N, C-alpha and C positions, 0 to 999 in steps of 0.2 A: 434208940439208938438208930441211927442212919449209916448206909454203908453203902459205898458202890467200887466198880471194879474201873481202876484209871489207866490210862498209858500218859506219860512224863516225857516229854522231850525235852533234854537240857540243854542251853549253848553251852557253847565250851568254856566260856569266860565265867559261868560259875556251878563247873561239876564239882568243884574244891569246898561248898558251902557245905555248911553241915543243917542241911535242910529237913531230913526225917525227925530230927532231932528237936529243934522249933517246932515242928509241927505237933509232934507228944509234950511239948513244953509249954509256945504259949498259947495252942489253941487247942489241949487237953484231946488229943487225935492218937486213934491206935491205926498202927498198919500192918499189913502183911506185905512182902514183897515176893510178889513170883516170878517176875523177871527183871534180872537188871546189868545194864549193860554201859560200866561208866569209867573213860578213862582218862586221864590227868591231860590236857588242854584240847581234846576233841570234845562232839556233842553225846550227852548221855542220854541214855534211853533205860525207862523203868516202868513195869506194868506190877498197880499194887491195889491191896485192896485198903480202902481208908475208910474207917467208923470213927462215928461219934454224934454229937449230940446236931443236929442238921445246924442249928446257927453256926457253931464251930467249925462243922463242917465248911459250910459257904465260905468263911472267913478265913480256913484254912487254904482251901480254893484259890479266893481272894489272895492272898498272901504268894502263894505258889505264882498265879498270875503276873502278880507284880514284880517279877524277879525274873520274867523272861520266861516261864517255862510253859511250853504250849504243853495244857490240861485237854484231856479227851476222854471222853467216859467209852472204854475199852470195845464196847459196842459199834462202835462207830468206824474199827477196825477190822470187825468183823461181819463178811454179808453173804446173805443169801440170794443167789441169784435165781428168785420166783417164777420166772419163765421154764428154766429148768428143774426145779423143782419138783418131783412128781409124789412128795407128800408118803414116802413110801416109810417113814419114822427112822430106819436103823440110828439119826443121829442123837436122835432122843434115849437110846439104850446107853448111849457114851459119856454123853453130858455130865461132868460129875453134880453143874453148879442149879441144873434145874432150867436153863436160859432156852434150851432147847426140848417142848414137848408137847404131847396131841391133848388135842379140845376137844372133848367128850360131849353129846354123844357126833359132831361132825368128823369126829376122826380128823383133824387141822393138824399140821404141824405147826406151831406155833412158835415163833423164835424172839424172846425178853432180851433185847442190847444190855437192860442195867444189870443183868445176871451172869452176864458172860464174863467169863474170867481168862478167856485171849487163849485158853489151853491147846488149843488146834485138835481137839483128840474127833470132833464132828469132821473136819476137812478130811482124813482118811479113812473116817467112815461111810462120807455118802459115797453113795452110787451113782449119782447122776454127776456129780462135781458141782452142785449148786453152792457149797460153803467155799468165799473166798477169804482171803488174810490180805490186809492192805500193809500191814508192818511192817516198814524201812527195815530190811531183814539187815543190811550193811550195818547197821548199830545193833544187832544180837550177835556177832562176832569179831 
């Protein structure tokens, strides 16, 4: 089973399409919607975890891109400023997916963007303010 957190940005011309249903029926994929803001005749935004066999996953993502949906790994929207981070590990205590963890014995904080769900808990927990979010917030409200 292959699974990845994705951010989808929908052009306004396709927000009424049954995209999620097609991912399930045509590509045998399952999904968990974590955030979504989709209005009629406006651009839409969705964060989801998409899962299935890797070949079906790739075909499903190609389908989304062919529709004009901008598909990115969610980790691309969350960044850590390495120059600001002082490796305190506070972020690791609140990360529900294990995307932030401490590598032992080095005691280095690692950020695995493929596991990131975009929950933003690390942003408020970071004492150094090293975690940054690049979501287009205008699409979230």
